[in-house]
Backbone as CSV, one residue per row, in Angstrom:
resi,resn,N_x,N_y,N_z,CA_x,CA_y,CA_z,C_x,C_y,C_z
1,MET,19.551,-2.486,-14.895,18.708,-3.518,-14.330,17.254,-3.044,-14.392
2,THR,16.380,-3.898,-14.826,14.964,-3.585,-14.921,14.191,-4.390,-13.888
3,ILE,13.301,-3.699,-13.208,12.438,-4.374,-12.234,11.021,-4.329,-12.771
4,ASN,10.415,-5.470,-12.896,9.029,-5.550,-13.341,8.151,-5.820,-12.134
5,PHE,7.213,-4.917,-11.905,6.288,-5.098,-10.798,5.063,-5.867,-11.269
6,THR,4.642,-6.814,-10.464,3.415,-7.538,-10.734,2.434,-7.168,-9.638
7,PHE,1.295,-6.659,-10.034,0.291,-6.288,-9.060,-0.454,-7.554,-8.661
8,THR,-0.429,-7.829,-7.383,-0.924,-9.122,-6.935,-2.310,-9.090,-6.317
9,PHE,-2.737,-7.951,-5.806,-4.049,-7.946,-5.169,-4.633,-6.544,-5.103
10,SER,-5.924,-6.502,-4.919,-6.645,-5.254,-4.714,-6.712,-4.998,-3.210
11,VAL,-6.269,-3.832,-2.779,-6.292,-3.542,-1.350,-7.707,-3.290,-0.841
12,PHE,-8.618,-2.907,-1.727,-9.991,-2.668,-1.295,-10.709,-3.974,-0.941
13,ASP,-10.184,-5.099,-1.413,-10.797,-6.404,-1.152,-10.197,-7.116,0.054
14,LYS,-9.253,-6.486,0.719,-8.548,-7.135,1.830,-8.820,-6.410,3.146
15,THR,-8.657,-7.142,4.231,-8.729,-6.526,5.557,-7.374,-5.907,5.888
16,SER,-7.353,-5.066,6.887,-6.087,-4.457,7.317,-5.085,-5.523,7.720
17,LYS,-5.563,-6.543,8.393,-4.674,-7.618,8.833,-4.054,-8.334,7.626
18,GLU,-4.863,-8.611,6.616,-4.349,-9.283,5.421,-3.321,-8.412,4.697
19,ILE,-3.619,-7.125,4.579,-2.677,-6.207,3.921,-1.372,-6.149,4.709
20,ALA,-1.473,-6.069,6.023,-0.278,-6.017,6.866,0.601,-7.246,6.655
21,GLU,-0.026,-8.409,6.584,0.728,-9.647,6.389,1.334,-9.709,4.992
22,LEU,0.567,-9.345,3.980,1.055,-9.414,2.601,2.159,-8.399,2.315
23,CYS,2.079,-7.233,2.926,3.042,-6.158,2.657,4.140,-6.055,3.719
24,ASN,4.046,-6.884,4.745,5.026,-6.885,5.826,5.136,-5.505,6.492
25,ILE,3.979,-4.979,6.882,3.904,-3.693,7.571,3.048,-3.868,8.820
26,PRO,3.166,-2.940,9.774,2.350,-3.055,10.995,0.852,-2.946,10.698
27,ASN,0.075,-3.730,11.410,-1.381,-3.693,11.270,-1.913,-2.611,12.203
28,ASP,-2.062,-1.411,11.668,-2.560,-0.316,12.489,-3.411,0.632,11.648
29,GLN,-3.774,1.757,12.210,-4.685,2.694,11.555,-4.111,3.318,10.301
30,ARG,-2.797,3.271,10.109,-2.192,3.872,8.916,-2.676,3.184,7.641
31,ILE,-2.934,1.896,7.712,-3.437,1.161,6.544,-4.780,1.741,6.124
32,GLN,-5.675,1.947,7.077,-6.987,2.497,6.762,-6.893,3.929,6.259
33,LYS,-5.941,4.698,6.755,-5.763,6.074,6.281,-5.328,6.086,4.816
34,VAL,-4.427,5.194,4.450,-3.974,5.121,3.058,-5.126,4.690,2.151
35,ILE,-5.899,3.711,2.578,-7.037,3.252,1.780,-8.051,4.389,1.611
36,LYS,-8.265,5.158,2.665,-9.183,6.297,2.578,-8.687,7.306,1.543
37,ILE,-7.399,7.611,1.563,-6.819,8.535,0.574,-7.006,7.985,-0.832
38,MET,-6.762,6.705,-1.001,-6.887,6.083,-2.322,-8.319,6.196,-2.843
39,LYS,-9.295,5.956,-1.979,-10.695,6.041,-2.396,-11.098,7.475,-2.704
40,GLU,-10.681,8.406,-1.859,-11.049,9.815,-2.059,-10.440,10.398,-3.331
41,GLN,-9.237,9.952,-3.678,-8.526,10.512,-4.827,-8.638,9.641,-6.086
42,ASN,-9.463,8.606,-6.027,-9.641,7.681,-7.154,-8.327,7.093,-7.646
43,ILE,-7.501,6.664,-6.713,-6.226,6.029,-7.036,-6.479,4.541,-7.211
44,PRO,-5.895,3.914,-8.240,-6.101,2.472,-8.445,-5.785,1.691,-7.170
45,ASP,-6.567,0.658,-6.927,-6.453,-0.083,-5.664,-5.464,-1.243,-5.728
46,THR,-4.353,-1.053,-6.389,-3.340,-2.109,-6.466,-2.409,-2.030,-5.259
47,ASP,-1.769,-3.149,-4.978,-0.813,-3.179,-3.887,0.349,-2.216,-4.149
48,PHE,0.729,-2.048,-5.405,1.819,-1.152,-5.782,1.478,0.297,-5.416
49,GLU,0.297,0.746,-5.780,-0.122,2.113,-5.455,-0.255,2.293,-3.944
50,PHE,-0.773,1.278,-3.279,-0.904,1.334,-1.826,0.460,1.529,-1.177
51,LEU,1.437,0.736,-1.592,2.767,0.825,-0.987,3.459,2.147,-1.296
52,LYS,3.227,2.693,-2.480,3.798,4.009,-2.792,3.276,5.053,-1.802
53,LEU,1.967,5.059,-1.602,1.373,6.032,-0.680,1.786,5.768,0.764
54,TYR,1.779,4.519,1.147,2.153,4.159,2.525,3.579,4.622,2.809
55,ASP,4.494,4.327,1.891,5.881,4.739,2.093,6.009,6.259,2.119
56,PHE,5.287,6.947,1.246,5.372,8.398,1.188,4.878,9.050,2.480
57,TYR,3.751,8.597,2.991,3.145,9.231,4.150,3.605,8.697,5.503
58,PHE,3.917,7.414,5.594,4.063,6.821,6.914,5.354,6.073,7.195
59,ALA,6.046,5.592,6.190,7.205,4.744,6.461,8.335,5.554,7.114
60,ASP,8.925,4.960,8.121,10.052,5.594,8.808,11.286,5.602,7.888
61,ASN,11.480,4.498,7.193,12.588,4.368,6.263,12.054,3.833,4.936
62,PRO,11.565,4.705,4.070,11.001,4.226,2.809,12.012,3.403,2.015
63,ASP,11.564,2.287,1.490,12.483,1.420,0.756,12.064,1.208,-0.691
64,ILE,11.066,1.954,-1.142,10.652,1.865,-2.538,11.131,3.133,-3.230
65,THR,11.908,2.970,-4.273,12.403,4.117,-5.022,11.808,4.116,-6.416
66,PHE,11.432,5.274,-6.871,10.820,5.379,-8.189,11.620,6.315,-9.048
């Protein structure tokens, strides 16, 4: 089975509240921490990259497998 990811938005252009709603995650400081890491490390600002980092650092039960 092949899964094709479509990158739908830039996280740098969204507020924490918008990201929380779009990604179905809590609207808290963890979103800003992930965005800070992405900016500091020059990581592409796609929702896919954001969710990879969010799951790696903060998710209690990561549900994205690579």
